[in-house]
N, C-alpha and C positions, 0 to 999 in steps of 0.2 A: 801508653802515656802520651804519645803524640796527638791522638784525637782529643783527649781531655785538654791538653795545653792549648792546642790550636783553636779550640772553641771558647777558651776562657778569656774574658776581658777585664776581670776584676782582681786577679791575683796580684798582690802587692810585693810578695817576696818569694823567690824561687831558690832553693838550695839543693843542688844536685851533686854535692861533694862526693867524690868517689863512686859515682854512678856508672862508671866504665863507658861513658859517652865518647863516641868518636865523631869524626867530621860528618859522616852520613847521618848519625842520630841527630846532630845539631841541625843539619839541613832539613830534616823532617819536622822540626819544631820552629823553623825560622819565622813562619807566619805568626806564631805566638809572640816572638820578640818584636815584630813589626806592629802588631795590632793591639797589644795590651797596653792601654794608656794609663793603667794604674800601677804598672810594674815599677818598683823603685830599687829593689835589691836583687842582684843576679850573682849567685855564688856557684861557680862551676869547678872549683879547685879539685885537685887530685884526679883529674881526667886526662892523663898523659897521652892518651890516644887521640885527643882532639887535634893537637898539633896546629900548625898554621891555618890549614883549611877550615877547621872548626872555629877557631878564634875569628878568622876573617868573616865567616858566615854569621857569627853572633854580632860582631861589631857593625857589619854592614846592615844587618836587619834592624839593629837598634838605631842606627843612623837614619834609616828610612822611616822609622816610626816617629812618634811625637817627640819633639825636642825637649831637652832639659828635665827629664823625669827620673833618670837613673841616678841614685845616690851612692850605691855600692856596686862595684864591678870587681869580682874576685875570680882571678884566673890563674892562681898559683899552681904550679906543677901540672900545667896543661900542655907541655911540650912547645912552648912559645919559641919562635925563631924570628928572623928578620921580617917576614911577611906579617907576623902577628903584631910586632911592635909598630910597624908602619900603619897597619889597620887601626890599632888603638889610638895612635897619634892623630890619624885622620878623623876618627870618631870624635875626639876631643876638639879638634880645630873646627869641625863642621857644626859645632853647637851641641853635640851629644854630651859633652862634658860640663855643660853649664852648671848643673846641679850636683855633679860628681863630688863626693866627699872622701870616698875611700876607693883606691885602686890598688889591688893586690895582684 
């Protein structure tokens, strides 16, 4: 999955609900989150093994990418802790949340 995602620049919606992704799997696809300027919907719910490290990897990659493109960010049941909430807050403050309509 990582090679496909990392080479994709046009995918608009990604739903990996319950895909058993952990922080290492998220780090392997960080390039995708950074470089896909079409991405609007990111659904990673029910991946409790992601934890803080995985959520930080996602939000920092999204923050490093093109601003104001993400409309939906779903991270429910991903093992969020203090680091996750700080990272999500930073993502929103730094401009990544400009177009965000749904945060779960």
